Structures are given as C-alpha cells and as structure tokens.
PDB file of N, CA, C and O in Angstrom:
ATOM      1  N   MET A   1       0.503  -1.098   0.184  1.00  0.00           N
ATOM      2  CA  MET A   1       0.375  -0.062   0.028  1.00  0.00           C
ATOM      3  C   MET A   1       1.171   1.408  -0.399  1.00  0.00           C
ATOM      4  O   MET A   1       1.145   2.336  -1.207  1.00  0.00           O
ATOM      5  N   ILE A   2       1.836   0.909   0.699  1.00  0.00           N
ATOM      6  CA  ILE A   2       2.954   2.458   0.991  1.00  0.00           C
ATOM      7  C   ILE A   2       3.703   2.607  -0.790  1.00  0.00           C
ATOM      8  O   ILE A   2       4.017   3.634  -1.391  1.00  0.00           O
ATOM      9  N   LYS A   3       3.801   1.093  -1.256  1.00  0.00           N
ATOM     10  CA  LYS A   3       4.775   1.385  -2.673  1.00  0.00           C
ATOM     11  C   LYS A   3       3.152   2.093  -3.544  1.00  0.00           C
ATOM     12  O   LYS A   3       3.522   2.986  -4.306  1.00  0.00           O
ATOM     13  N   ARG A   4       2.205   1.987  -3.579  1.00  0.00           N
ATOM     14  CA  ARG A   4       1.270   2.652  -4.318  1.00  0.00           C
ATOM     15  C   ARG A   4       1.197   3.837  -4.285  1.00  0.00           C
ATOM     16  O   ARG A   4       1.343   4.427  -5.355  1.00  0.00           O
ATOM     17  N   LEU A   5       0.971   4.542  -3.176  1.00  0.00           N
ATOM     18  CA  LEU A   5       1.069   6.017  -2.559  1.00  0.00           C
ATOM     19  C   LEU A   5       2.313   6.846  -2.900  1.00  0.00           C
ATOM     20  O   LEU A   5       2.348   8.016  -3.281  1.00  0.00           O
ATOM     21  N   PHE A   6       3.437   5.903  -2.660  1.00  0.00           N
ATOM     22  CA  PHE A   6       4.738   6.749  -2.991  1.00  0.00           C
ATOM     23  C   PHE A   6       4.408   7.140  -4.775  1.00  0.00           C
ATOM     24  O   PHE A   6       4.552   8.236  -5.317  1.00  0.00           O
ATOM     25  N   TRP A   7       3.864   5.654  -5.495  1.00  0.00           N
ATOM     26  CA  TRP A   7       4.059   6.140  -6.886  1.00  0.00           C
ATOM     27  C   TRP A   7       2.825   7.308  -7.835  1.00  0.00           C
ATOM     28  O   TRP A   7       2.907   7.974  -8.867  1.00  0.00           O
ATOM     29  N   LEU A   8       1.408   6.982  -6.472  1.00  0.00           N
ATOM     30  CA  LEU A   8       0.898   7.896  -7.088  1.00  0.00           C
ATOM     31  C   LEU A   8       1.261   9.472  -6.609  1.00  0.00           C
ATOM     32  O   LEU A   8       0.546  10.351  -7.090  1.00  0.00           O
ATOM     33  N   VAL A   9       2.307   9.861  -5.711  1.00  0.00           N
ATOM     34  CA  VAL A   9       2.637  11.114  -5.292  1.00  0.00           C
ATOM     35  C   VAL A   9       3.394  11.652  -6.585  1.00  0.00           C
ATOM     36  O   VAL A   9       3.166  12.592  -7.347  1.00  0.00           O
ATOM     37  N   VAL A  10       4.497  10.572  -6.522  1.00  0.00           N
ATOM     38  CA  VAL A  10       5.454  10.688  -7.593  1.00  0.00           C
ATOM     39  C   VAL A  10       4.976  11.386  -8.620  1.00  0.00           C
ATOM     40  O   VAL A  10       5.291  12.512  -9.004  1.00  0.00           O
ATOM     41  N   GLY A  11       3.769  10.229  -9.260  1.00  0.00           N
ATOM     42  CA  GLY A  11       2.881  10.699 -10.643  1.00  0.00           C
ATOM     43  C   GLY A  11       2.301  11.691 -10.046  1.00  0.00           C
ATOM     44  O   GLY A  11       3.451  12.048  -9.789  1.00  0.00           O
ATOM     45  N   PHE A  12       1.657  12.484  -9.574  1.00  0.00           N
ATOM     46  CA  PHE A  12       0.932  13.725  -9.028  1.00  0.00           C
ATOM     47  C   PHE A  12       2.174  14.976  -9.490  1.00  0.00           C
ATOM     48  O   PHE A  12       2.175  15.930 -10.268  1.00  0.00           O
ATOM     49  N   VAL A  13       2.951  14.500  -8.752  1.00  0.00           N
ATOM     50  CA  VAL A  13       4.472  15.582  -8.537  1.00  0.00           C
ATOM     51  C   VAL A  13       5.095  15.979  -9.865  1.00  0.00           C
ATOM     52  O   VAL A  13       5.425  17.115 -10.207  1.00  0.00           O
ATOM     53  N   LEU A  14       5.223  14.595 -10.706  1.00  0.00           N
ATOM     54  CA  LEU A  14       6.007  14.846 -12.321  1.00  0.00           C
ATOM     55  C   LEU A  14       4.332  15.664 -12.994  1.00  0.00           C
ATOM     56  O   LEU A  14       4.315  16.852 -13.316  1.00  0.00           O
ATOM     57  N   GLY A  15       3.265  14.895 -13.078  1.00  0.00           N
ATOM     58  CA  GLY A  15       2.564  15.505 -13.873  1.00  0.00           C
ATOM     59  C   GLY A  15       2.368  17.239 -13.813  1.00  0.00           C
ATOM     60  O   GLY A  15       2.263  17.925 -14.830  1.00  0.00           O
ATOM     61  N   VAL A  16       2.342  17.768 -12.449  1.00  0.00           N
ATOM     62  CA  VAL A  16       1.923  19.012 -12.162  1.00  0.00           C
ATOM     63  C   VAL A  16       3.294  19.513 -12.469  1.00  0.00           C
ATOM     64  O   VAL A  16       2.945  20.568 -12.998  1.00  0.00           O
ATOM     65  N   GLY A  17       4.508  19.534 -12.524  1.00  0.00           N
ATOM     66  CA  GLY A  17       5.291  19.929 -12.536  1.00  0.00           C
ATOM     67  C   GLY A  17       5.419  20.350 -14.033  1.00  0.00           C
ATOM     68  O   GLY A  17       5.608  21.442 -14.569  1.00  0.00           O
ATOM     69  N   SER A  18       5.298  19.452 -14.371  1.00  0.00           N
ATOM     70  CA  SER A  18       5.365  19.306 -16.329  1.00  0.00           C
ATOM     71  C   SER A  18       4.238  20.335 -16.862  1.00  0.00           C
ATOM     72  O   SER A  18       4.424  21.211 -17.707  1.00  0.00           O
ATOM     73  N   SER A  19       2.868  20.006 -16.101  1.00  0.00           N
ATOM     74  CA  SER A  19       2.213  20.733 -16.627  1.00  0.00           C
ATOM     75  C   SER A  19       2.524  22.450 -16.228  1.00  0.00           C
ATOM     76  O   SER A  19       1.712  23.161 -16.820  1.00  0.00           O
ATOM     77  N   PHE A  20       3.076  22.899 -15.746  1.00  0.00           N
ATOM     78  CA  PHE A  20       3.966  24.116 -15.203  1.00  0.00           C
ATOM     79  C   PHE A  20       4.521  24.655 -16.589  1.00  0.00           C
ATOM     80  O   PHE A  20       4.138  25.502 -17.396  1.00  0.00           O
ATOM     81  N   ALA A  21       5.607  23.772 -16.500  1.00  0.00           N
ATOM     82  CA  ALA A  21       6.506  23.903 -17.665  1.00  0.00           C
ATOM     83  C   ALA A  21       5.746  24.098 -19.133  1.00  0.00           C
ATOM     84  O   ALA A  21       6.174  24.960 -19.900  1.00  0.00           O
ATOM     85  N   VAL A  22       4.869  23.463 -19.418  1.00  0.00           N
ATOM     86  CA  VAL A  22       4.088  23.206 -20.944  1.00  0.00           C
ATOM     87  C   VAL A  22       3.533  24.699 -20.882  1.00  0.00           C
ATOM     88  O   VAL A  22       3.585  25.362 -21.918  1.00  0.00           O
ATOM     89  N   VAL A  23       2.925  25.350 -19.547  1.00  0.00           N
ATOM     90  CA  VAL A  23       2.284  26.313 -19.486  1.00  0.00           C
ATOM     91  C   VAL A  23       2.924  27.873 -19.741  1.00  0.00           C
ATOM     92  O   VAL A  23       2.487  29.008 -19.927  1.00  0.00           O
ATOM     93  N   ARG A  24       4.257  27.183 -19.630  1.00  0.00           N
ATOM     94  CA  ARG A  24       4.849  28.845 -19.568  1.00  0.00           C
ATOM     95  C   ARG A  24       5.694  28.716 -20.500  1.00  0.00           C
ATOM     96  O   ARG A  24       6.225  29.793 -20.770  1.00  0.00           O
ATOM     97  N   ARG A  25       6.230  27.427 -21.420  1.00  0.00           N
ATOM     98  CA  ARG A  25       6.165  27.333 -22.685  1.00  0.00           C
ATOM     99  C   ARG A  25       5.652  28.228 -23.471  1.00  0.00           C
ATOM    100  O   ARG A  25       6.159  29.167 -24.084  1.00  0.00           O
ATOM    101  N   LEU A  26       3.993  27.615 -23.339  1.00  0.00           N
ATOM    102  CA  LEU A  26       3.196  28.239 -24.553  1.00  0.00           C
ATOM    103  C   LEU A  26       2.974  29.726 -24.358  1.00  0.00           C
ATOM    104  O   LEU A  26       2.704  30.592 -25.190  1.00  0.00           O
ATOM    105  N   ARG A  27       3.167  29.805 -22.991  1.00  0.00           N
ATOM    106  CA  ARG A  27       2.645  31.788 -22.854  1.00  0.00           C
ATOM    107  C   ARG A  27       4.436  32.086 -23.662  1.00  0.00           C
ATOM    108  O   ARG A  27       4.413  32.109 -24.893  1.00  0.00           O
ATOM    109  N   ARG A  28       5.431  32.231 -23.186  1.00  0.00           N
ATOM    110  CA  ARG A  28       6.963  32.553 -24.424  1.00  0.00           C
ATOM    111  C   ARG A  28       5.957  32.330 -25.543  1.00  0.00           C
ATOM    112  O   ARG A  28       5.191  33.283 -25.684  1.00  0.00           O
ATOM    113  N   ALA A  29       5.770  31.321 -26.367  1.00  0.00           N
ATOM    114  CA  ALA A  29       5.857  30.925 -27.395  1.00  0.00           C
ATOM    115  C   ALA A  29       4.693  32.040 -28.078  1.00  0.00           C
ATOM    116  O   ALA A  29       5.006  32.563 -29.148  1.00  0.00           O
ATOM    117  N   ALA A  30       3.440  32.370 -27.491  1.00  0.00           N
ATOM    118  CA  ALA A  30       2.311  33.147 -27.456  1.00  0.00           C
ATOM    119  C   ALA A  30       2.728  34.667 -27.586  1.00  0.00           C
ATOM    120  O   ALA A  30       2.311  35.449 -28.441  1.00  0.00           O
ATOM    121  N   ALA A  31       3.792  34.984 -26.394  1.00  0.00           N
ATOM    122  CA  ALA A  31       3.941  36.246 -26.804  1.00  0.00           C
ATOM    123  C   ALA A  31       5.288  36.507 -27.628  1.00  0.00           C
ATOM    124  O   ALA A  31       5.522  37.674 -27.941  1.00  0.00           O
ATOM    125  N   ARG A  32       6.166  35.536 -27.992  1.00  0.00           N
ATOM    126  CA  ARG A  32       6.800  36.148 -29.291  1.00  0.00           C
ATOM    127  C   ARG A  32       5.826  35.683 -30.346  1.00  0.00           C
ATOM    128  O   ARG A  32       6.424  35.129 -31.268  1.00  0.00           O
ATOM    129  N   TYR A  33       4.775  35.721 -30.477  1.00  0.00           N
ATOM    130  CA  TYR A  33       4.059  35.468 -32.129  1.00  0.00           C
ATOM    131  C   TYR A  33       3.206  36.418 -31.977  1.00  0.00           C
ATOM    132  O   TYR A  33       2.347  36.540 -32.850  1.00  0.00           O
ATOM    133  N   ALA A  34       3.215  37.414 -30.744  1.00  0.00           N
ATOM    134  CA  ALA A  34       2.376  38.726 -30.528  1.00  0.00           C
ATOM    135  C   ALA A  34       2.678  39.682 -31.772  1.00  0.00           C
ATOM    136  O   ALA A  34       3.802  40.075 -32.084  1.00  0.00           O
ATOM    137  N   PRO A  35       1.395  40.013 -32.481  1.00  0.00           N
ATOM    138  CA  PRO A  35       1.412  41.213 -33.510  1.00  0.00           C
ATOM    139  C   PRO A  35       2.559  42.516 -32.779  1.00  0.00           C
ATOM    140  O   PRO A  35       3.557  42.444 -33.497  1.00  0.00           O
ATOM    141  N   PRO A  36       2.689  43.090 -32.217  1.00  0.00           N
ATOM    142  CA  PRO A  36       3.603  43.715 -31.445  1.00  0.00           C
ATOM    143  C   PRO A  36       5.242  43.344 -31.639  1.00  0.00           C
ATOM    144  O   PRO A  36       6.138  44.041 -32.115  1.00  0.00           O
ATOM    145  N   GLU A  37       5.282  42.043 -31.112  1.00  0.00           N
ATOM    146  CA  GLU A  37       6.635  40.916 -30.952  1.00  0.00           C
ATOM    147  C   GLU A  37       7.071  41.192 -32.611  1.00  0.00           C
ATOM    148  O   GLU A  37       8.148  41.581 -33.062  1.00  0.00           O
ATOM    149  N   VAL A  38       5.969  40.883 -33.227  1.00  0.00           N
ATOM    150  CA  VAL A  38       6.073  40.595 -35.103  1.00  0.00           C
ATOM    151  C   VAL A  38       6.606  41.275 -35.694  1.00  0.00           C
ATOM    152  O   VAL A  38       7.215  41.187 -36.760  1.00  0.00           O
ATOM    153  N   ALA A  39       6.356  42.231 -34.845  1.00  0.00           N
ATOM    154  CA  ALA A  39       6.175  43.942 -35.838  1.00  0.00           C
ATOM    155  C   ALA A  39       7.702  44.293 -35.617  1.00  0.00           C
ATOM    156  O   ALA A  39       8.482  44.740 -36.458  1.00  0.00           O
ATOM    157  N   GLN A  40       7.998  43.927 -34.022  1.00  0.00           N
ATOM    158  CA  GLN A  40       9.693  44.896 -34.047  1.00  0.00           C
ATOM    159  C   GLN A  40      10.696  43.539 -34.934  1.00  0.00           C
ATOM    160  O   GLN A  40      11.633  43.566 -35.733  1.00  0.00           O
ATOM    161  N   ARG A  41      10.149  42.795 -34.485  1.00  0.00           N
ATOM    162  CA  ARG A  41      10.933  41.427 -35.022  1.00  0.00           C
ATOM    163  C   ARG A  41      11.302  41.623 -36.506  1.00  0.00           C
ATOM    164  O   ARG A  41      12.458  41.555 -36.923  1.00  0.00           O
ATOM    165  N   TRP A  42      10.163  41.885 -37.306  1.00  0.00           N
ATOM    166  CA  TRP A  42      10.025  42.061 -39.000  1.00  0.00           C
ATOM    167  C   TRP A  42      11.071  43.965 -39.229  1.00  0.00           C
ATOM    168  O   TRP A  42      11.673  44.409 -40.207  1.00  0.00           O
ATOM    169  N   GLY A  43      10.825  44.591 -37.780  1.00  0.00           N
ATOM    170  CA  GLY A  43      11.482  45.589 -38.219  1.00  0.00           C
ATOM    171  C   GLY A  43      12.960  45.791 -38.256  1.00  0.00           C
ATOM    172  O   GLY A  43      13.638  46.514 -38.987  1.00  0.00           O
ATOM    173  N   ARG A  44      13.298  44.980 -37.292  1.00  0.00           N
ATOM    174  CA  ARG A  44      14.230  44.710 -36.798  1.00  0.00           C
ATOM    175  C   ARG A  44      15.372  44.030 -38.226  1.00  0.00           C
ATOM    176  O   ARG A  44      16.496  44.414 -38.548  1.00  0.00           O
ATOM    177  N   HIS A  45      14.387  42.766 -38.902  1.00  0.00           N
ATOM    178  CA  HIS A  45      15.334  42.490 -40.130  1.00  0.00           C
ATOM    179  C   HIS A  45      15.080  43.233 -41.234  1.00  0.00           C
ATOM    180  O   HIS A  45      15.890  43.051 -42.144  1.00  0.00           O
ATOM    181  N   ALA A  46      14.229  43.999 -41.441  1.00  0.00           N
ATOM    182  CA  ALA A  46      14.028  44.966 -42.985  1.00  0.00           C
ATOM    183  C   ALA A  46      15.073  46.088 -42.632  1.00  0.00           C
ATOM    184  O   ALA A  46      15.533  46.731 -43.576  1.00  0.00           O
ATOM    185  N   ARG A  47      15.456  46.357 -41.446  1.00  0.00           N
ATOM    186  CA  ARG A  47      16.709  47.373 -41.219  1.00  0.00           C
ATOM    187  C   ARG A  47      17.551  46.484 -41.232  1.00  0.00           C
ATOM    188  O   ARG A  47      18.446  47.022 -41.884  1.00  0.00           O
ATOM    189  N   GLY A  48      18.097  44.955 -40.831  1.00  0.00           N
ATOM    190  CA  GLY A  48      19.451  44.543 -41.489  1.00  0.00           C
ATOM    191  C   GLY A  48      19.267  44.139 -42.977  1.00  0.00           C
ATOM    192  O   GLY A  48      20.235  43.556 -43.467  1.00  0.00           O
ATOM    193  N   ILE A  49      18.402  44.306 -43.626  1.00  0.00           N
ATOM    194  CA  ILE A  49      18.633  43.651 -44.871  1.00  0.00           C
ATOM    195  C   ILE A  49      18.444  45.358 -45.418  1.00  0.00           C
ATOM    196  O   ILE A  49      19.492  45.534 -46.039  1.00  0.00           O
ATOM    197  N   GLY A  50      17.935  46.196 -45.467  1.00  0.00           N
ATOM    198  CA  GLY A  50      18.216  47.490 -45.587  1.00  0.00           C
ATOM    199  C   GLY A  50      19.799  47.628 -45.498  1.00  0.00           C
ATOM    200  O   GLY A  50      20.475  47.757 -46.519  1.00  0.00           O
ATOM    201  N   HIS A  51      20.373  47.593 -44.178  1.00  0.00           N
ATOM    202  CA  HIS A  51      21.598  48.191 -44.373  1.00  0.00           C
ATOM    203  C   HIS A  51      22.691  46.832 -45.500  1.00  0.00           C
ATOM    204  O   HIS A  51      23.614  47.147 -46.251  1.00  0.00           O
ATOM    205  N   ASP A  52      22.244  45.598 -45.285  1.00  0.00           N
ATOM    206  CA  ASP A  52      23.114  45.008 -46.855  1.00  0.00           C
ATOM    207  C   ASP A  52      22.680  45.846 -47.719  1.00  0.00           C
ATOM    208  O   ASP A  52      23.493  46.565 -48.300  1.00  0.00           O
ATOM    209  N   VAL A  53      21.515  45.923 -47.951  1.00  0.00           N
ATOM    210  CA  VAL A  53      21.439  46.270 -49.706  1.00  0.00           C
ATOM    211  C   VAL A  53      22.401  47.869 -49.980  1.00  0.00           C
ATOM    212  O   VAL A  53      22.954  48.102 -51.055  1.00  0.00           O
ATOM    213  N   ARG A  54      22.433  48.682 -48.971  1.00  0.00           N
ATOM    214  CA  ARG A  54      22.949  49.823 -48.931  1.00  0.00           C
ATOM    215  C   ARG A  54      24.588  49.580 -49.547  1.00  0.00           C
ATOM    216  O   ARG A  54      25.138  50.100 -50.518  1.00  0.00           O
ATOM    217  N   ALA A  55      25.149  48.459 -48.440  1.00  0.00           N
ATOM    218  CA  ALA A  55      26.550  48.090 -48.445  1.00  0.00           C
ATOM    219  C   ALA A  55      26.633  47.953 -49.528  1.00  0.00           C
ATOM    220  O   ALA A  55      27.499  48.482 -50.224  1.00  0.00           O
ATOM    221  N   ALA A  56      25.659  47.131 -49.964  1.00  0.00           N
ATOM    222  CA  ALA A  56      26.391  46.052 -51.197  1.00  0.00           C
ATOM    223  C   ALA A  56      25.933  47.164 -52.646  1.00  0.00           C
ATOM    224  O   ALA A  56      26.526  46.976 -53.708  1.00  0.00           O
ATOM    225  N   LEU A  57      25.173  47.954 -52.576  1.00  0.00           N
ATOM    226  CA  LEU A  57      24.910  49.275 -54.005  1.00  0.00           C
ATOM    227  C   LEU A  57      26.482  50.201 -53.721  1.00  0.00           C
ATOM    228  O   LEU A  57      27.186  50.366 -54.717  1.00  0.00           O
ATOM    229  N   ASP A  58      26.968  50.763 -52.395  1.00  0.00           N
ATOM    230  CA  ASP A  58      28.103  50.961 -52.164  1.00  0.00           C
ATOM    231  C   ASP A  58      29.192  50.518 -52.915  1.00  0.00           C
ATOM    232  O   ASP A  58      29.900  51.116 -53.725  1.00  0.00           O
ATOM    233  N   GLU A  59      29.209  49.070 -52.404  1.00  0.00           N
ATOM    234  CA  GLU A  59      30.487  48.335 -53.345  1.00  0.00           C
ATOM    235  C   GLU A  59      30.390  48.314 -54.971  1.00  0.00           C
ATOM    236  O   GLU A  59      31.287  48.409 -55.809  1.00  0.00           O
ATOM    237  N   GLY A  60      29.219  48.182 -55.094  1.00  0.00           N
ATOM    238  CA  GLY A  60      29.356  48.117 -56.723  1.00  0.00           C
ATOM    239  C   GLY A  60      29.961  49.606 -57.492  1.00  0.00           C
ATOM    240  O   GLY A  60      30.801  49.648 -58.392  1.00  0.00           O
ATOM    241  N   ARG A  61      29.200  50.882 -56.786  1.00  0.00           N
ATOM    242  CA  ARG A  61      28.960  51.875 -57.401  1.00  0.00           C
ATOM    243  C   ARG A  61      31.015  52.145 -57.442  1.00  0.00           C
ATOM    244  O   ARG A  61      31.708  52.381 -58.432  1.00  0.00           O
ATOM    245  N   SER A  62      31.365  52.016 -56.276  1.00  0.00           N
ATOM    246  CA  SER A  62      32.850  51.592 -55.740  1.00  0.00           C
ATOM    247  C   SER A  62      33.924  51.356 -56.798  1.00  0.00           C
ATOM    248  O   SER A  62      34.861  52.063 -57.169  1.00  0.00           O
ATOM    249  N   ALA A  63      33.344  49.691 -57.309  1.00  0.00           N
ATOM    250  CA  ALA A  63      33.623  48.681 -58.224  1.00  0.00           C
ATOM    251  C   ALA A  63      33.682  49.650 -59.627  1.00  0.00           C
ATOM    252  O   ALA A  63      34.782  49.975 -60.075  1.00  0.00           O
ATOM    253  N   MET A  64      32.499  50.061 -60.247  1.00  0.00           N
ATOM    254  CA  MET A  64      31.738  50.337 -61.538  1.00  0.00           C
ATOM    255  C   MET A  64      33.353  51.876 -61.568  1.00  0.00           C
ATOM    256  O   MET A  64      34.255  51.990 -62.397  1.00  0.00           O
ATOM    257  N   ARG A  65      33.030  52.842 -60.174  1.00  0.00           N
ATOM    258  CA  ARG A  65      33.995  53.477 -60.463  1.00  0.00           C
ATOM    259  C   ARG A  65      35.831  53.716 -60.868  1.00  0.00           C
ATOM    260  O   ARG A  65      36.546  54.584 -61.370  1.00  0.00           O
ATOM    261  N   SER A  66      35.987  52.101 -60.178  1.00  0.00           N
ATOM    262  CA  SER A  66      37.669  52.143 -60.376  1.00  0.00           C
ATOM    263  C   SER A  66      37.964  51.433 -61.501  1.00  0.00           C
ATOM    264  O   SER A  66      39.131  51.341 -61.881  1.00  0.00           O
ATOM    265  N   ARG A  67      36.771  50.753 -62.272  1.00  0.00           N
ATOM    266  CA  ARG A  67      37.127  49.674 -63.369  1.00  0.00           C
ATOM    267  C   ARG A  67      36.456  50.935 -64.508  1.00  0.00           C
ATOM    268  O   ARG A  67      36.837  50.991 -65.677  1.00  0.00           O
ATOM    269  N   GLU A  68      35.437  51.872 -63.938  1.00  0.00           N
ATOM    270  CA  GLU A  68      35.337  52.952 -65.149  1.00  0.00           C
ATOM    271  C   GLU A  68      36.834  54.071 -65.531  1.00  0.00           C
ATOM    272  O   GLU A  68      37.163  54.744 -66.508  1.00  0.00           O
ATOM    273  N   ALA A  69      37.286  53.864 -64.509  1.00  0.00           N
ATOM    274  CA  ALA A  69      39.212  54.878 -64.428  1.00  0.00           C
ATOM    275  C   ALA A  69      39.670  54.005 -65.343  1.00  0.00           C
ATOM    276  O   ALA A  69      39.807  54.370 -66.511  1.00  0.00           O
ATOM    277  N   GLU A  70      39.938  52.878 -64.991  1.00  0.00           N
ATOM    278  CA  GLU A  70      40.559  51.634 -65.908  1.00  0.00           C
ATOM    279  C   GLU A  70      40.370  51.817 -67.187  1.00  0.00           C
ATOM    280  O   GLU A  70      41.365  52.106 -67.851  1.00  0.00           O
ATOM    281  N   LEU A  71      39.287  51.720 -67.747  1.00  0.00           N
ATOM    282  CA  LEU A  71      38.870  51.844 -68.784  1.00  0.00           C
ATOM    283  C   LEU A  71      39.097  53.343 -69.387  1.00  0.00           C
ATOM    284  O   LEU A  71      39.809  53.278 -70.390  1.00  0.00           O
ATOM    285  N   ARG A  72      38.739  54.536 -69.101  1.00  0.00           N
ATOM    286  CA  ARG A  72      39.451  55.687 -69.674  1.00  0.00           C
ATOM    287  C   ARG A  72      40.950  55.581 -69.811  1.00  0.00           C
ATOM    288  O   ARG A  72      41.767  55.905 -70.674  1.00  0.00           O
ATOM    289  N   ALA A  73      40.992  55.059 -68.746  1.00  0.00           N
ATOM    290  CA  ALA A  73      43.087  55.223 -68.600  1.00  0.00           C
ATOM    291  C   ALA A  73      43.691  54.280 -70.012  1.00  0.00           C
ATOM    292  O   ALA A  73      44.832  54.460 -70.437  1.00  0.00           O
ATOM    293  N   GLY A  74      42.574  53.107 -70.737  1.00  0.00           N
ATOM    294  CA  GLY A  74      43.001  52.872 -71.453  1.00  0.00           C
ATOM    295  C   GLY A  74      42.507  52.985 -72.750  1.00  0.00           C
ATOM    296  O   GLY A  74      42.809  52.219 -73.666  1.00  0.00           O
ATOM    297  N   ILE A  75      41.695  54.004 -72.841  1.00  0.00           N
ATOM    298  CA  ILE A  75      41.095  54.614 -73.925  1.00  0.00           C
ATOM    299  C   ILE A  75      42.560  56.044 -74.079  1.00  0.00           C
ATOM    300  O   ILE A  75      43.238  56.155 -75.100  1.00  0.00           O
ATOM    301  N   GLU A  76      42.707  56.792 -73.047  1.00  0.00           N
ATOM    302  CA  GLU A  76      43.432  57.846 -73.199  1.00  0.00           C
ATOM    303  C   GLU A  76      44.805  57.224 -73.650  1.00  0.00           C
ATOM    304  O   GLU A  76      45.200  57.544 -74.771  1.00  0.00           O
ATOM    305  N   ARG A  77      45.438  56.523 -73.032  1.00  0.00           N
ATOM    306  CA  ARG A  77      46.698  55.935 -73.120  1.00  0.00           C
ATOM    307  C   ARG A  77      46.921  55.881 -74.995  1.00  0.00           C
ATOM    308  O   ARG A  77      47.610  56.747 -75.533  1.00  0.00           O
ATOM    309  N   PRO A  78      46.376  54.983 -75.664  1.00  0.00           N
ATOM    310  CA  PRO A  78      46.568  54.905 -76.799  1.00  0.00           C
ATOM    311  C   PRO A  78      46.549  55.841 -77.653  1.00  0.00           C
ATOM    312  O   PRO A  78      47.487  56.070 -78.417  1.00  0.00           O
ATOM    313  N   ARG A  79      45.330  56.573 -77.611  1.00  0.00           N
ATOM    314  CA  ARG A  79      45.045  58.128 -78.093  1.00  0.00           C
ATOM    315  C   ARG A  79      46.380  59.416 -77.668  1.00  0.00           C
ATOM    316  O   ARG A  79      46.660  60.356 -78.411  1.00  0.00           O
ATOM    317  N   HIS A  80      47.032  59.142 -76.338  1.00  0.00           N
ATOM    318  CA  HIS A  80      48.484  59.941 -76.554  1.00  0.00           C
ATOM    319  C   HIS A  80      49.421  59.030 -77.486  1.00  0.00           C
ATOM    320  O   HIS A  80      50.404  59.251 -78.194  1.00  0.00           O
ATOM    321  N   HIS A  81      48.785  58.091 -77.211  1.00  0.00           N
ATOM    322  CA  HIS A  81      50.007  57.079 -77.949  1.00  0.00           C
ATOM    323  C   HIS A  81      50.456  57.885 -79.562  1.00  0.00           C
ATOM    324  O   HIS A  81      51.455  58.516 -79.910  1.00  0.00           O
ATOM    325  N   ARG A  82      49.300  57.532 -80.207  1.00  0.00           N
ATOM    326  CA  ARG A  82      49.062  57.417 -81.814  1.00  0.00           C
ATOM    327  C   ARG A  82      49.400  59.244 -81.731  1.00  0.00           C
ATOM    328  O   ARG A  82      50.558  59.441 -82.100  1.00  0.00           O
ATOM    329  N   GLU A  83      48.685  60.542 -81.349  1.00  0.00           N
ATOM    330  CA  GLU A  83      49.150  61.359 -81.179  1.00  0.00           C
ATOM    331  C   GLU A  83      49.984  61.846 -81.088  1.00  0.00           C
ATOM    332  O   GLU A  83      49.983  62.966 -81.600  1.00  0.00           O
ATOM    333  N   GLY A  84      51.340  61.359 -80.355  1.00  0.00           N
ATOM    334  CA  GLY A  84      52.785  61.304 -80.620  1.00  0.00           C
ATOM    335  C   GLY A  84      53.660  60.841 -81.641  1.00  0.00           C
ATOM    336  O   GLY A  84      54.778  61.306 -81.862  1.00  0.00           O
ATOM    337  N   ALA A  85      52.981  59.685 -82.402  1.00  0.00           N
ATOM    338  CA  ALA A  85      53.343  59.064 -83.499  1.00  0.00           C
ATOM    339  C   ALA A  85      53.215  59.740 -84.773  1.00  0.00           C
ATOM    340  O   ALA A  85      53.979  59.631 -85.732  1.00  0.00           O
ATOM    341  N   GLU A  86      51.728  60.748 -84.649  1.00  0.00           N
ATOM    342  CA  GLU A  86      51.642  61.197 -85.861  1.00  0.00           C
ATOM    343  C   GLU A  86      52.168  62.825 -85.649  1.00  0.00           C
ATOM    344  O   GLU A  86      51.988  63.467 -86.684  1.00  0.00           O
ATOM    345  N   VAL A  87      52.453  63.201 -85.131  1.00  0.00           N
ATOM    346  CA  VAL A  87      53.669  64.035 -85.019  1.00  0.00           C
ATOM    347  C   VAL A  87      54.874  64.078 -85.424  1.00  0.00           C
ATOM    348  O   VAL A  87      55.568  64.812 -86.128  1.00  0.00           O
ATOM    349  N   GLY A  88      55.010  62.882 -84.672  1.00  0.00           N
ATOM    350  CA  GLY A  88      56.798  62.596 -85.385  1.00  0.00           C
ATOM    351  C   GLY A  88      56.738  62.250 -86.676  1.00  0.00           C
ATOM    352  O   GLY A  88      57.486  61.293 -86.879  1.00  0.00           O
ATOM    353  N   GLN A  89      56.179  62.607 -87.637  1.00  0.00           N
ATOM    354  CA  GLN A  89      55.980  61.820 -89.033  1.00  0.00           C
ATOM    355  C   GLN A  89      55.999  63.044 -89.844  1.00  0.00           C
ATOM    356  O   GLN A  89      55.874  62.977 -91.067  1.00  0.00           O
TER     357      GLN A  89
END
C-alpha cells in the first residue's frame, strides 16, 4: 500500500511540474508571436536587409568607378600614343 501511495505522489508531482513547464513554454511562444513582437522582429530584420543592400550598392558603385577609371585610362593611353606618333612623322 505504501508503494502505491509513493508512486501516486511521484506521478502527481511530475504531472503538475510538467504542466507548469508546458504552460510557461506556451505563454512564451504566444508572446513571441504576438503582433507587437512580430512587428518589432520584422522591423529589425528589414533594417538589417536595408543596411546590407546599401552596403552592396556602395561596393558596386565603388567597383564601377574603379573599372571605369581603368577603362578610361586604357582609352586615353593609345590616343596619346597615336598623337605622338603622328606628330613625329
């Protein structure tokens, strides 16, 4: 009889404890998906994406300007070279 009472009490304690743990987890999940929290998370995410896009655009523009300068230097060099050759003839 004592064994049955012991296991009954152990089962009751485990049941109550696990119920509290489940309720606590569900409340946290519900708070995480509440509209204000979701809006804040999406806002942070959107700002992060905006920052990444701006950084990519800046890097692209910098590379474009660098390449354009290289191309212009390549065009200017042969023109000066040809002009010098024509003057010497």
